[in-house]
C-alpha positions in Angstrom: -7.4 -6.9 26.8 -8.6 -3.7 25.3 -8.9 -3.7 21.6 -8.7 -0.5 19.5 -10.3 1.9 22.1 -11.6 5.3 21.5 -11.1 5.7 17.8 -14.2 3.8 16.8 -16.5 5.5 19.3 -15.4 9.0 18.5 -15.7 8.5 14.7 -19.3 7.4 14.8 -21.8 6.6 17.6 -22.7 3.3 16.1 -19.2 1.8 16.8 -18.1 0.6 13.4 -15.8 3.2 11.7 -13.9 2.6 8.5 -11.5 5.5 8.0 -10.0 5.9 4.6 -8.3 8.7 2.5 -7.9 9.1 -1.1 -5.2 10.6 -3.5 -3.1 12.0 -6.5 0.6 12.0 -7.7 4.2 13.6 -9.1 8.4 12.9 -9.0 11.9 14.3 -8.3 15.5 13.4 -8.7 17.0 10.3 -7.5 18.1 7.2 -9.3 16.0 7.6 -12.5 14.7 10.6 -14.4 11.4 11.9 -13.0 8.2 11.7 -14.9 6.1 14.9 -15.3 4.4 16.2 -12.2 0.7 15.5 -12.1 -0.3 17.6 -9.2 -3.6 16.2 -8.2 -3.9 13.2 -10.4 -2.7 9.6 -9.8 -0.1 8.0 -12.1 -0.2 4.8 -14.1 2.3 -3.7 -6.7 13.2 -7.8 4.1 14.3 -5.9 6.4 17.5 -4.2 7.0 18.7 -1.4 9.0 22.2 0.1 9.2 23.0 3.5 10.5 23.9 4.6 7.0 21.4 4.7 4.1 21.5 3.9 0.4 19.1 5.1 -2.3 16.3 7.3 -1.0 16.1 6.2 2.7 17.4 2.6 2.2 20.2 1.2 4.4 23.5 1.6 2.7 24.4 -1.6 0.7 20.8 -2.9 0.7 21.4 -2.8 -2.3 -5.9 -12.1 -13.4 -7.9 -9.4 -14.9 -6.1 -6.8 -17.0 -4.2 -4.8 -14.4 -2.2 -1.7 -14.2 1.1 -3.2 -15.1 4.5 -2.3 -13.7 5.7 0.1 -16.3 9.3 -0.6 -16.6 12.5 0.3 -18.3 14.6 -1.6 -20.6 15.7 -5.1 -21.0 18.6 -6.7 -19.2 20.2 -6.6 -15.8 19.9 -8.1 -12.4 19.3 -6.4 -9.1 21.6 -3.5 -8.5 22.7 -1.5 -5.5 21.4 1.8 -4.2 22.5 4.9 -6.1 24.7 6.2 -3.3 22.6 8.2 -0.9 23.7 7.7 2.7 23.4 9.1 6.2 26.5 11.0 7.3 26.0 11.1 11.0 23.8 12.8 13.6 22.7 16.3 12.5 19.6 18.1 13.7 17.3 19.3 11.0 17.8 23.1 10.7 14.4 24.8 11.1 13.5 28.3 10.0 12.0 30.5 12.7 8.3 31.2 12.5 7.4 34.2 10.5 3.8 35.7 10.2 4.6 36.5 6.6 4.7 32.7 5.9 1.9 31.1 8.0 1.9 27.3 8.3 -1.4 25.5 9.2 -1.4 23.2 12.2 -0.8 19.5 11.3 -3.7 17.3 10.2 -5.7 15.7 13.1 -7.8 12.6 13.4 -10.6 11.8 15.9 -10.2 8.1 15.3 -6.6 7.3 16.5 -6.3 4.7 19.3 -4.2 5.4 22.3 -1.8 2.6 21.3 0.8 3.3 18.7 1.6 0.9 15.8 4.3 -1.7 16.3 7.8 -1.0 15.2 8.7 -2.4 11.8 12.3 -3.1 10.6 13.3 -1.3 7.5 11.9 -3.0 4.4 14.1 -2.5 1.4 13.1 -2.7 -2.2 13.2 -6.3 -3.5 10.4 -6.5 -6.1 9.8 -4.8 -9.4 6.2 -3.6 -9.0 5.9 0.1 -9.4 2.2 0.4 -9.1 1.0 3.1 -6.7 -0.2 1.5 -3.4 -3.4 3.0 -1.9 -1.7 4.2 1.3 0.8 6.2 -0.8 -1.9 7.9 -2.8 -3.9 8.6 0.3 -1.0 10.1 2.3 0.0 12.2 -0.7 -3.4 13.7 -1.1 -3.9 14.2 2.6 -0.7 16.1 3.2 -0.8 17.9 -0.2 -4.3 19.2 0.3 -3.8 20.1 4.0 -0.8 22.3 3.2 -2.0 23.5 -0.2 1.0 21.9 -1.9 -0.7 19.2 -4.0 2.1 18.1 -6.3 3.8 14.8 -5.6 5.1 11.8 -7.5 5.2 8.1 -6.7 6.1 5.0 -8.7 8.7 4.8 -11.4 10.2 2.2 -13.7 12.5 -0.5 -12.3 16.2 -0.1 -13.2 19.4 -1.7 -12.0 19.2 0.1 -8.7 17.1 0.0 -5.6 14.4 2.4 -4.6 11.0 2.0 -2.9 9.6 4.0 -5.9 10.1 0.7 -7.9 7.6 -1.2 -5.8 5.1 1.7 -5.3 6.0 2.4 -1.6 7.6 5.8 -1.9 6.4 9.3 -2.5 8.2 12.6 -3.3 6.3 15.6 -2.2 7.2 18.6 -4.2 8.6 21.5 -2.0 11.4 23.9 -2.6 13.7 24.2 0.5 15.0 27.5 -1.0 11.5 29.0 -0.9 10.7 30.5 2.6 7.1 29.4 2.5 7.8 25.8 1.2 10.7 25.4 3.6 8.5 26.2 6.6 5.8 23.8 5.4 8.2 21.0 4.8 9.9 21.6 8.2 6.5 21.7 10.0 5.2 18.5 8.3 8.3 16.4 9.0 8.6 17.7 12.5 5.0 16.6 13.2 5.7 13.2 11.8 9.0 12.6 13.6 8.1 14.0 17.0 7.7 11.6 20.0 10.0 9.0 18.5 8.1 9.2 15.2 4.6 8.5 16.6 2.7 9.9 13.7 5.2 8.4 11.2 4.4 5.0 12.7 0.6 5.7 12.4 1.1 6.1 8.7 3.7 3.4 8.3 6.4 5.8 7.2 9.8 4.2 7.5 12.1 7.0 6.3 12.1 10.7 5.4 14.6 12.7 3.5 14.4 16.5 3.3 16.9 19.3 2.8 20.1 17.2 3.0 18.9 15.4 6.1 17.3 11.9 6.7 15.3 10.3 9.5 14.3 6.8 10.4 12.5 5.4 13.5 15.0 4.2 16.0 18.0 5.8 14.4 18.4 8.4 17.2 17.0 11.4 15.4 17.9 13.3 12.2 21.1 12.6 10.3 22.9 14.4 7.6 22.3 13.1 4.2 24.6 13.0 1.1 23.6 11.6 -2.3 23.0 12.5 -5.9 20.0 14.6 -4.8 20.1 16.7 -1.6 16.3 16.6 -1.6 15.9 20.3 -1.5 13.2 20.2 -4.2 11.1 17.5 -2.5 10.5 15.6 0.6 11.0 11.8 0.2 8.7 9.5 2.2 9.3 5.7 2.2 6.6 3.4 3.6 6.4 -0.1 5.1 4.2 -2.6 3.3 1.6 -2.1 6.0 1.7 1.6 5.5 1.5 1.3 1.8 -1.5 -0.9 2.0 -3.3 1.3 4.6 -3.2 -1.2 7.4 -1.9 1.3 10.0 -3.9 3.1 12.7 -4.3 6.5 10.9 -6.5 4.6 8.4 -8.0 1.8 10.5 -8.4 3.3 13.9 -6.6 0.2 15.3 -2.9 0.1 16.2 -1.0 -2.4 14.1 0.3 -5.2 16.2 1.2 -8.0 13.7 3.4 -6.6 11.0 3.7 -7.6 7.3 7.4 -8.5 6.9 7.1 -7.9 3.1 8.3 -10.1 0.3 11.4 -12.3 0.9 14.4 -12.1 -1.4 15.9 -15.6 -1.4 17.1 -16.1 -4.9 20.5 -14.5 -5.6 20.4 -11.8 -8.3 16.7 -11.9 -8.8 13.6 -9.9 -7.8 11.4 -11.4 -5.1 7.8 -12.4 -5.8 5.3 -9.6 -6.0 3.1 -9.7 -2.8 -0.5 -10.9 -2.9 -1.2 -11.1 0.8 0.7 -9.9 3.9 3.7 -12.0 5.0 3.5 -12.5 8.8 6.7 -14.6 9.0 10.2 -13.1 9.2 12.2 -13.8 6.0 14.8 -16.5 6.1 18.5 -15.8 5.6 18.7 -18.5 3.0 20.0 -17.4 -0.4 19.5 -19.8 -3.3 21.6 -19.5 -6.5 19.7 -20.0 -9.7 21.0 -21.9 -12.7 22.5 -19.8 -15.5 20.1 -20.1 -18.5 22.2 -18.3 -21.0 19.5 -15.7 -21.5 19.5 -12.1 -20.2 16.8 -11.1 -17.8 13.9 -8.9 -19.1 11.8 -6.5 -17.1 8.3 -5.4 -18.0 8.0 -3.7 -21.4 11.5 -4.9 -22.2 12.4 -7.1 -25.1 15.1 -9.7 -25.7 15.8 -13.2 -26.9 14.2 -14.7 -23.8 10.8 -13.3 -24.6 10.6 -15.5 -27.7 11.5 -18.5 -25.5 8.7 -17.9 -23.0 5.8 -16.4 -24.8 4.9 -19.6 -26.7 4.4 -21.3 -23.3 2.0 -18.6 -22.1 -0.7 -18.7 -24.8 -0.3 -14.9 -25.5 0.4 -13.1 -28.7 4.1 -13.3 -29.7 4.8 -9.6 -29.5 8.5 -10.0 -28.6 7.9 -7.7 -25.7 7.2 -8.4 -22.0 4.0 -6.5 -22.3 1.0 -6.4 -20.0 -0.8 -9.6 -21.3 2.5 -11.5 -21.2 3.3 -10.4 -17.7 -0.2 -11.3 -16.4 0.1 -14.7 -18.0 3.7 -15.0 -16.7 2.8 -14.5 -13.1 0.2 -17.3 -13.4 2.7 -19.6 -15.1 5.3 -18.9 -12.5 2.8 -19.8 -9.8 2.1 -23.1 -11.5 5.8 -23.8 -11.8 6.2 -23.0 -8.0 8.9 -20.4 -8.7 8.8 -16.8 -7.4 6.0 -14.8 -9.1 8.2 -11.9 -10.1 6.5 -11.0 -13.4 10.1 -10.7 -14.7 11.9 -13.0 -17.1 14.6 -14.1 -14.8 17.0 -17.1 -14.6 14.6 -19.4 -12.6 11.9 -18.6 -15.2 14.1 -19.5 -18.1 15.3 -22.6 -16.3 11.7 -23.8 -15.8 10.9 -23.0 -19.4 13.9 -25.1 -20.6 12.9 -28.0 -18.3 16.0 -27.7 -16.2 16.2 -29.1 -12.7 15.3 -26.3 -10.3 16.9 -25.7 -6.9 14.9 -26.4 -3.8 13.3 -23.1 -2.7 12.0 -22.3 0.8 8.3 -21.5 1.0 9.1 -17.9 1.7 10.3 -17.5 -1.9 6.7 -17.6 -3.2 4.1 -14.9 -2.8 1.9 -15.4 0.3 -1.6 -16.1 -1.0 -4.5 -14.0 0.2 -6.5 -15.8 2.8 -10.1 -16.7 1.8 -11.7 -14.5 4.4 -9.7 -11.5 3.0 -11.1 -12.1 -0.5 -13.9 -10.0 -1.9 -15.2 -9.5 -5.4 -12.8 -6.6 -5.6 -9.7 -8.7 -5.0 -8.9 -9.5 -8.7 -9.4 -5.9 -9.7 -7.3 -4.0 -7.2 -4.7 -3.0 -9.8 -7.1 -2.9 -12.8 -7.1 0.3 -14.7 -10.5 1.0 -16.3 -11.4 3.9 -18.5 -13.7 4.9 -21.3 -13.9 2.0 -23.7 -13.2 -0.7 -21.1 -15.7 -3.6 -20.9 -16.3 -6.7 -18.9 -16.8 -7.9 -15.3 -14.5 -5.3 -13.9 -16.6 -2.5 -15.3 -19.8 -4.2 -13.9 -18.2 -4.2 -10.5 -17.2 -0.5 -10.8 -20.7 0.4 -11.9 -22.1 -1.5 -8.9 -19.8 0.4 -6.6 -20.9 3.7 -8.2 -24.5 2.8 -7.8 -25.4 2.9 -11.5 -26.8 0.5 -14.0 -24.5 -2.4 -14.6 -24.0 -3.1 -18.3 -20.2 -3.8 -18.3 -19.6 -1.0 -20.8 -17.5 2.0 -19.6 -19.2 4.8 -21.5 -20.1 8.4 -20.9 -22.5 7.6 -18.1 -20.0 5.6 -16.1 -17.4 8.3 -16.7 -19.8 10.9 -15.3 -20.6 8.8 -12.3 -16.9 8.2 -11.6 -16.3 12.0 -11.8 -19.1 12.6 -9.4 -18.0 9.9 -7.0 -14.4 11.1 -6.8 -15.5 14.7 -6.5 -17.6 14.0 -3.4 -14.6 12.7 -1.4 -11.9 15.1 -0.1 -9.0 12.9 -0.9 -10.2 11.1 -4.0 -9.0 13.2 -6.9 -11.6 13.8 -9.5 -10.7 11.2 -12.1 -11.9 9.4 -15.2 -10.1 6.1 -14.7 -9.7 3.7 -11.8 -6.8 3.8 -9.4 -5.7 1.5 -6.6 -7.0 3.9 -4.0 -10.4 4.2 -5.7 -10.7 0.4 -5.7 -9.7 0.4 -2.1 -12.4 2.9 -1.2 -15.1 1.0 -3.2 -14.1 -2.2 -1.5 -14.4 -0.8 2.0 -17.7 0.8 1.0 -19.0 -2.7 0.2 -17.1 -4.6 2.8 -16.5 -2.3 5.8 -15.2 -5.1 8.1 -12.3 -5.8 5.8 -9.7 -3.8 7.8 -10.5 -5.7 10.9 -10.6 -9.3 9.6 -7.1 -9.9 10.8 -8.2 -9.2 14.4 -9.4 -11.9 16.8 -11.9 -10.7 19.4 -13.3 -12.8 22.2 -14.9 -12.8 25.7 -13.1 -10.5 28.1 -12.0 -8.0 25.4 -13.2 -4.5 25.4 -13.1 -1.3 23.3 -14.3 0.0 20.0 -13.8 -3.2 18.0 -16.0 -5.0 20.4 -18.6 -2.4 20.1 -18.4 -2.8 16.3 -19.0 -6.6 16.7 -21.9 -5.9 18.9 -23.5 -3.6 16.3 -23.2 -6.4 13.8 -24.8 -9.1 16.0 -27.6 -6.8 17.4 -26.3 -6.4 20.9 -26.2 -3.1 22.8 -22.8 -1.7 21.8 -21.2 -1.0 25.2 -17.8 -2.2 24.1 -17.6 -5.0 26.7 -17.4 -8.6 25.3 -19.5 -10.5 27.8 -21.8 -13.5 27.8 -24.6 -11.9 25.8 -22.2 -10.9 23.1 -20.6 -14.3 23.0 -24.0 -16.0 22.6 -24.9 -13.6 19.8 -21.6 -14.3 18.1 -22.2 -18.1 18.4 -25.6 -17.8 16.9 -24.3 -15.7 14.0 -21.6 -18.3 13.4 -24.0 -21.1 13.3 -26.3 -19.3 10.9 -23.3 -18.7 8.6 -22.3 -22.4 8.8 -19.2 -21.7 10.9 -18.1 -23.5 14.0 -19.8 -21.6 16.9 -16.7 -20.8 18.9 -17.9 -17.4 20.1 -14.5 -15.9 19.0 -14.7 -13.4 16.2 -12.0 -14.4 13.8 -11.4 -13.6 10.1 -14.1 -15.9 8.7 -16.6 -14.6 11.3 -15.9 -10.9 10.4 -16.4 -11.8 6.7 -19.7 -13.7 7.5 -21.0 -10.7 9.5 -20.2 -8.3 6.7 -22.1 -9.1 3.5 -25.7 -8.0 3.4 -25.6 -6.9 7.1 -24.0 -3.4 6.9 -24.5 -0.5 4.5 -22.0 2.3 4.6 -23.0 5.9 4.9 -20.1 8.1 4.1 -19.7 11.0 6.4 -17.0 13.6 5.6 -14.6 14.0 8.5 -12.3 16.9 7.4 -10.5 16.9 10.7 -8.6 13.8 9.5 -8.9 14.8 5.8 -10.7 11.5 5.2 -14.1 9.7 5.2 -15.5 8.1 8.3 -18.0 5.5 7.3 -20.7 4.8 9.8 -22.6 1.5 9.9 -26.4 1.3 9.5 -28.4 -1.8 9.5 -30.6 -2.8 6.7 
């Protein structure tokens, strides 16, 4: 077996490459009014597959610490259907001819892509209310926006009674005008690059659908289709991502082709949102649908209000604000976990039933959020959605300061703000910013824990390639990329020293044990991919 080949070796001679990219944000028409465009700044967390599509790119009929909450609309209502967008049948995307008056740069390139292409993923429709920008969305938006000099894009938006991947932070609208000859050619060139060769590059980013200029595309759908809906998508290109793509687990970012997919959250309770994901779900969702009891209360989304808020807030030890605000929602998720009901962060019928002491229906395990495995946890795990800015205090600020390499006092003041500006300004795809974003946390986490993207891989005797060479670097063996007896002995020794069973197989706990204190990350700009390639250097 050859694992992850040439990408690691090309990116850096020392074999361990952690490729990341960093980002901004902006919106366009679809099922809810767009927020203002932000150009180059980030905004405030089941598969299907029919030939026709609903909402933006969806199959038709698919219908801890302080964190960046899922800003939401209104009060009542259960899950709704898509707003009506659908594919209308095969129709090649019309392309404008090349014109020297409107030059278009060649597509982005990467020196760290493996020969293997990421696994196909069934379409993953919106089933959670969690409109927090995921790091892969921000990273892609900045990468493509900067590369084509069109930086404006939008991402998350408040949940309403319709479905859209914008409502769970997995969609991006890239602002382009199909009636502008320069924008049109840029949009055409970008989507053609992504969809060529059966969507090879789209798979490497985890893009599951594209809508542009009254046409839509999905992998495996047989090419471009006509598209009809409330928006013809002539003022933006819509990109929808799989959960792996949204979380930057695909080969453009890791240098390793995705093999085991994240199936995403499972919607198993009728009329309710699914649990907000914590870790990847490696099991296909069941077809079981459970009907919740009727509590008599109307459902309430984040920032909404209603009679049910007064029922639940006294149980959560939070101020009785009468609104499903950020502190209430954080406490609610924890309470839902203790009650063993889906951790939706929404006041839904199961939540009310539990609060009233009603007998709850039996739920399959898939109804609950998959916990993050121990070896995937780092000190950054509780802070991945935390928004910190001037005036913030506490352990999250200390962690940020440690990542920025400045004195840790837990107080986000002018010095921390200046250090954050400097840090983001140094990275091509981290937009200069004065507050934390999901992508910034992702970058800081990889800087401190560069083996994190590979902890899901199992590497053993007989394997070869760049990942093996990375292991060899970590255990002080000549990095020739061949996992032989010498490498196995070194791995067993390292496992014994870490208190692990000396199996000689590099699994998740072994990757984690090899990481802390063993590798420092030297960031090296790699503009060919529009990202940072991080080389390993021993202490």
